[in-house]
C-alpha positions in Angstrom: 16.5 -14.3 17.4 17.7 -13.9 13.9 15.9 -11.2 11.9 15.6 -12.4 8.3 14.6 -9.7 6.1 11.6 -10.2 4.4 10.0 -8.2 1.4 6.3 -7.2 0.2 6.4 -6.8 -3.7 3.5 -4.2 -4.4 2.0 -4.8 -7.8 -1.5 -6.7 -8.3 -3.0 -3.3 -7.7 -1.5 -1.2 -9.8 -2.2 -3.3 -13.3 -5.8 -1.7 -13.9 -4.7 2.2 -13.9 -1.9 1.0 -16.6 -4.3 1.2 -19.1 -5.7 4.6 -18.0 -2.1 6.4 -18.0 0.0 5.1 -15.3 3.3 5.7 -14.9 4.9 2.5 -16.0 4.1 -1.2 -15.5 6.0 -1.2 -11.9 6.9 -3.0 -9.4 7.8 -2.1 -5.7 9.6 -4.0 -3.3 9.8 -3.3 0.4 12.1 -4.7 2.8 11.2 -5.4 6.1 12.0 -8.1 9.1 9.5 -9.6 11.5 11.5 -7.8 14.2 10.0 -4.6 12.3 6.4 -6.2 13.2 6.9 -6.8 16.9 6.0 -3.2 18.1 3.1 -1.0 17.4 5.8 1.8 16.2 7.3 -0.4 13.7 4.1 -2.1 12.2 3.1 1.6 11.8 6.5 2.6 9.7 6.2 -0.4 7.8 2.9 0.7 7.0 4.2 3.9 5.7 6.6 2.6 3.3 3.9 0.5 1.6 1.9 3.3 1.4 4.6 5.7 -0.1 5.5 2.4 -2.5 1.3 2.4 -3.4 1.6 5.8 -4.1 4.6 5.8 -6.3 3.2 3.4 -8.5 -0.4 4.4 -8.7 0.5 8.1 -9.9 -0.9 8.6 -12.8 0.5 10.2 -15.7 -2.5 11.1 -17.7 -4.8 14.1 -16.1 -8.1 12.9 -16.8 -7.5 10.0 -14.4 -5.8 12.4 -11.6 -8.7 14.7 -12.3 -11.1 11.4 -11.6 -9.0 10.2 -8.2 -11.3 7.4 -8.2 -8.9 5.1 -10.5 -5.8 6.2 -8.2 -7.7 5.5 -5.1 -9.1 2.4 -6.0 -5.1 1.5 -7.2 -4.0 2.5 -3.9 -6.4 0.7 -1.7 -5.6 -2.8 -3.9 -2.1 -2.4 -3.3 -2.2 -1.8 0.1 -4.3 -4.7 0.7 -2.4 -6.7 -1.4 0.8 -6.0 0.7 -1.2 -6.2 3.9 -2.6 -9.5 3.4 0.9 -10.7 1.9 2.8 -9.8 5.2 0.5 -11.7 7.1 1.2 -9.8 10.1 -2.0 -9.5 13.1 0.5 -6.1 14.1 0.4 -4.2 10.3 -3.3 -5.5 9.6 -4.1 -3.6 12.8 -2.8 -0.5 11.8 -4.2 -0.7 7.9 -7.6 -1.8 9.4 -7.9 1.8 11.5 -6.3 3.8 8.9 -9.1 2.4 6.9 -11.3 3.1 8.9 -10.0 6.4 9.7 -10.0 7.2 6.3 -14.1 6.1 6.0 -14.9 7.8 8.9 -13.2 11.2 7.3 -15.0 10.6 4.3 -18.5 10.3 5.5 -18.5 6.7 4.6 
């Protein structure tokens, strides 16, 4: 079995935030292999890497945007959702959905 390197491009979720003072119109590429997604640990690792890239992309420079937080969270959510969908892995999707469910419960939603 070969482990071909694949990549997911993170971009779409950040577009709406740029007008409100995001760092820059940026794209991030996260590399992974399908072998990485064959275990729970591998899917967790890829999720963390995508999340880190989304945080960097959606980080605002404008303090007003930072204070509201809603736009930042919306950007991260959209970016993460797009990336997980692009990877199209049941393992990664399960990690993503479990984390979202946990965050919603923690937020009282």
